[in-house]
N, C-alpha and C positions, 0 to 999 in steps of 0.2 A: 198766625192763625192757619195759614194755608198748609204749613209743615205739619201741624197738629193733625189736620184732617187727613193728610196723606198717611201719616203714621197709624192713626185710627183705622183707616181703610185697609192697610196692609196687615195689620194685627187681625182684624176681623176676617179677613179672606185666607189667612194663612192656616195651613193645616197643623193641628197640634199633634206632635208625635209624642205620645205620653208613655208608650210602652216599648220595651225592647225584648227581642228573642235573639239570645246569644246561641250560636250553633256551629256544628262541623257536619259535613256530609262526606261520606266515604263510599267507595265502590270496591269491588274485588276483581283483581285480575289473577286468575289462578287461586293461589293461596295467600297472595299478598294483598293487603288493603292499600288503596290509594286515595288521598284526600281530593275531593272534587271541588269543594268550596268551604269556606269558613268565614265567619263574619257576625255582624249583628243586624238584625232587621228592625229598624225603627218604624213605628206604625201607630195608628190609632184604630180603635174599634170599628171606625167607618171603612177601614181597608178590608174587613172581613167580609167574604162573600157568602151570602146566605141563600140556601136553597131549601125552601119549605116543602116538607112532605107531610101527608096525611094518609097513613095506611088504613087499611080496612078495619083495624082494631079500634079506630077512633082516637088513638093517642097522637097528640100533636108532637111533631118532632121536626127537626132540621139538620142539614149538614151545614157546618160553618167552617169556612176555609180561609186560611192566610197563605198567599203566595210569598214563599221565603225568598226564593231565587228565581231567576228566568226558567229554570228547569225543575224546582221542586217546590211542593206546597205541603202544609200540615193542616190537619183539620179534626174535628170532632163530631160525633153524632149526639146531638143535644135534644134531650127530651123534657117535657114538663111532666113531673111526677109529685106525689105527696111527699116522698123522700128519696133523694138520689143516693143510691147505695154502691154505684159503680160508675167509672169514666172509661169511655173508649176513645182512644186517640189513634191517628194513622197519618202516614205520609204517602205521597204519590209523586211520580214523574209526571211532568207537563208534557205530553207528546208533541212531537213536531207536527206541522200542518199536514204533512203527508202520511202520517202514521194513524190512519183512520180506524185501524184494527185495534189500536192500544187503548186500554182502560185506565193506565197509570199504574198498574201493578196491584199486588195485594199486600196490605200492611194492616195489622190490628193489634193494638197493645191495650190490655185492660188493667184498670186500677180498682181495687176493692177499698171500700170505706173502712178505715181502721177505727177512728173515733172523731167525733165532732166534724171538722172540715179537713181532716187528714186521710189522704188515699195512698195506698201501697200497690205497687206494680205486682201483678200476679206472677209473671215470669221475669226472672233476672231482678235486678235492684232498681229502686226508683220510688221516690216520695213526692207527693203533690199536696198543695194547700189549695182547696177549691172554695171559691166564694160564690154564693148563691143569690140570684134574684128571687123574691118571693111575691107571688101575686095570686090571689084567690085561693089560698091554701096549697098552692103548688109551687115547687122549687123548679129552678132552671139554672144551669150553670152560667155564671157571669163571667168569671175569670179563673185561670189556673196559674199558680205560682210554682215553679219547680223548685223544691227544697233540696234536691240533689241533682247531679247529672243524670239525664234519662236517655236511654237509647231507644230509638224506634227503629224497627226493622222492616225492610221492604223486599219483596219478591217481584222483580220486574224481569222476568225471563221469557225468552223466546220459545223455550222448550215446554210443551204442554204438560201440566201436571207436575211441574218441577217444585220442590219444596225448599230449594236452596235460596237463602237470602243473598240478595245482589247488592243492596245498598243499606246503609245505616245513616241515620240522622241523630246526632247527640245534641240534645237541648240542654244547655248548661245551666247549673245551679243559679237561681236568682232571676231567670227568664220569666216573663210573663206572657201568657196567651189569653187575650182578652176578647170574649165573644160578644159582650154587650156593654152598654153604658152602665 
């Protein structure tokens, strides 16, 4: 009986890692790209950091972020709408403690709704399957399944007004980015 209680306790306190984000992260040195990190990030939606925002327009939204590595994170701007017709995803560098001037860089990839729950990347290639939570006549993105490899670009430059991409994160086909239960 004692062993059964211990097993039940361990199971109830263990974090369930139901989702996997398979990724590769590259940087550029001159014209050559160099891999910084690759792997799988096992996580649950409770690992998602939520920053709620309520702009003057009255539309409820939040940024939802997953720390992929010690140095990089991926996120989305999540709105509650009658119909979600587009999805915005981005990546950022997590600055070192002394980099107080850093905002993580600029990244923005847009996906337009093609049909039902399929979204296509506006620039370059990429397809997503988006699952929605529906509440009170409003939709909100619950999860994103990557139907193809998707490249997310980042400009993390020390040069003001630079438009050159410095990093790429490739999220592999089959990966899931879950923003809610």
